[in-house]
C-alpha positions as CSV (number, residue, x, y, z in Angstrom):
1,M,22.9,14.9,-21.4
2,R,24.2,14.4,-17.8
3,R,22.5,16.4,-15.1
4,T,24.6,18.1,-12.5
5,G,23.8,18.0,-8.8
6,I,22.1,21.4,-9.2
7,G,20.0,20.1,-12.1
8,R,19.0,17.1,-10.1
9,T,18.0,19.3,-7.1
10,V,15.9,21.5,-9.4
11,A,14.3,18.5,-11.0
12,A,13.6,17.0,-7.5
13,G,12.0,20.3,-6.4
14,L,9.6,20.2,-9.4
15,A,8.8,16.5,-8.8
16,M,8.2,17.1,-5.1
17,A,5.9,20.0,-5.8
18,A,3.9,17.8,-8.2
19,L,3.7,14.9,-5.8
20,V,2.4,17.1,-2.9
21,G,-0.6,18.2,-5.0
22,A,0.0,21.9,-5.3
23,P,-3.1,23.9,-6.2
24,T,-1.1,26.2,-8.3
25,L,0.0,25.9,-11.9
26,A,3.5,24.9,-12.8
27,A,4.0,28.3,-14.3
28,D,3.7,29.7,-10.8
29,R,6.7,27.7,-9.4
30,T,9.9,29.6,-9.2
31,A,13.4,28.5,-8.1
32,I,14.7,30.7,-5.3
33,G,18.2,29.3,-5.3
34,V,20.5,26.2,-5.0
35,F,22.5,25.9,-1.9
36,R,25.0,23.1,-2.2
37,D,22.9,19.9,-1.9
38,W,19.6,21.7,-1.3
39,G,17.3,23.8,-3.5
40,A,14.7,26.4,-2.5
41,F,11.5,27.0,-4.4
42,R,8.4,29.2,-4.2
43,E,4.9,28.4,-5.6
44,G,2.2,31.0,-6.2
45,A,2.5,34.7,-7.0
46,A,5.6,36.6,-5.7
47,T,3.3,38.9,-3.7
48,A,1.3,36.1,-2.2
49,P,3.1,32.8,-2.3
50,A,1.1,29.6,-1.5
51,R,4.1,27.7,-0.3
52,C,7.9,27.8,-0.3
53,F,10.2,24.8,0.4
54,A,13.7,23.6,0.6
55,I,14.4,20.2,-0.9
56,A,17.1,17.6,-1.5
57,E,17.4,14.1,-3.0
58,P,19.6,11.3,-1.7
59,P,23.1,11.6,-3.1
60,R,24.0,9.6,-6.2
61,G,25.5,6.3,-5.3
62,T,23.3,5.7,-2.3
63,A,20.6,3.0,-2.2
64,A,17.8,5.5,-2.3
65,A,19.2,7.5,-5.2
66,G,16.9,7.4,-8.3
67,R,14.0,5.9,-6.3
68,G,11.9,9.1,-6.1
69,A,12.9,9.8,-2.5
70,F,13.3,13.4,-1.2
71,A,13.4,15.4,2.0
72,S,11.8,18.8,2.2
73,V,11.1,21.6,4.7
74,A,8.1,23.8,3.7
75,S,6.4,27.0,4.8
76,W,2.7,27.5,4.1
77,P,1.8,31.2,4.9
78,A,-2.0,30.8,4.5
79,R,-1.9,27.9,7.0
80,R,0.5,29.7,9.3
81,I,2.9,26.8,9.1
82,R,6.7,27.5,9.2
83,A,9.4,24.9,8.5
84,Q,7.3,21.7,8.2
85,L,9.3,18.5,7.5
86,A,8.1,16.1,4.8
87,I,9.9,13.1,3.5
88,R,9.2,10.9,0.5
89,L,10.7,7.5,1.3
90,S,12.3,5.2,-1.2
91,H,10.2,2.3,0.1
92,T,6.8,1.9,1.7
93,P,7.4,1.0,5.4
94,R,5.3,-1.3,7.5
95,S,5.3,1.3,10.4
96,D,6.9,4.5,11.7
97,V,10.4,5.3,10.6
98,T,13.4,6.8,12.5
99,L,15.2,9.9,11.4
100,T,18.7,10.2,12.7
101,I,20.9,13.3,12.6
102,G,24.2,12.9,14.4
103,G,23.4,11.5,17.8
104,A,19.7,12.6,17.7
105,S,16.8,10.4,16.7
106,F,13.2,11.3,15.9
107,V,10.3,9.0,15.2
108,L,8.3,10.0,12.1
109,G,4.8,8.9,11.3
110,V,4.1,7.5,7.9
111,R,1.3,7.2,5.3
112,G,2.3,5.2,2.3
113,Q,5.7,6.4,1.3
114,Q,5.3,9.8,3.0
115,A,6.8,10.5,6.5
116,W,6.2,13.5,8.8
117,A,7.1,14.7,12.2
118,H,4.2,14.1,14.7
119,D,3.7,17.8,15.6
120,R,5.1,21.3,15.2
121,H,7.4,20.9,18.2
122,A,9.0,17.9,16.6
123,D,9.3,19.8,13.3
124,A,11.1,22.6,15.1
125,A,13.5,20.2,16.9
126,I,14.3,18.3,13.7
127,V,14.9,21.5,11.7
128,A,17.2,22.9,14.5
129,T,19.1,19.7,14.5
130,M,19.4,19.7,10.7
131,R,21.0,23.1,10.8
132,S,24.0,21.8,12.7
133,G,24.2,18.3,11.2
134,S,26.3,17.1,8.2
135,S,24.0,14.3,7.2
136,M,20.7,12.5,8.1
137,S,19.2,9.2,7.4
138,I,15.7,7.8,7.6
139,S,15.4,4.1,8.4
140,G,12.7,1.6,8.6
141,V,11.4,-1.8,7.6
142,T,9.5,-2.4,4.3
143,A,6.1,-4.1,4.3
144,G,8.0,-7.1,3.1
145,G,10.3,-7.2,6.1
146,M,13.4,-5.8,4.5
147,P,15.3,-3.0,6.3
148,F,16.0,0.2,4.3
149,A,17.7,3.6,4.9
150,D,17.5,6.8,2.9
151,A,20.5,9.1,3.5
152,Y,20.9,12.8,2.8
153,R,23.7,15.4,3.0
154,L,22.8,18.5,4.9
155,R,25.3,20.8,3.1
156,G,23.3,23.9,2.3
157,A,20.1,22.8,4.1
158,A,20.1,25.7,6.6
159,S,20.6,28.3,3.8
160,A,17.9,26.7,1.6
161,I,15.4,26.5,4.6
162,D,16.1,30.2,5.4
163,A,15.7,31.2,1.8
164,A,12.3,29.4,1.6
165,S,11.2,30.9,4.9
166,L,12.1,34.4,3.8
167,A,10.3,34.0,0.5
168,C,7.1,32.9,2.3
169,P,6.7,35.2,5.4
170,L,3.8,34.4,7.7
171,P,1.0,37.0,7.8
172,R,1.0,39.3,10.8
């Protein structure tokens, strides 16, 4: 059976949630919606979600497709975190990687194949730039010295991020 883009996005969301080490059971994970190339998911009870996130995979036909890479923007109400970027890279880089959206570039810290913004201010700037961009790429050099780049479409990213944020409001 051939999976559609929506099916791949849903599968990526479930895979991402498993990789991040969610404390909740899979039965507590719910799809909020699919917005073009991005999906939105909630984990935990509807009345007290543990985390909500928007997620996408590299498009089919790109070098990173099928290598387990994904980009996500998550909200964690209990931690008072809104719109935190997390990237699972297609390769393990030797050092920090660069995220490029249009003419803007951001340096992301790495641990293994995971990449993050250095602080909440960088997260906010990246997410704001994602909202107006059409694509983004994360580039770096592997531990073996080979360059790589993971590319993503941003169609639907703003809607998926908003849906995830609305599903996980921060406590007052």
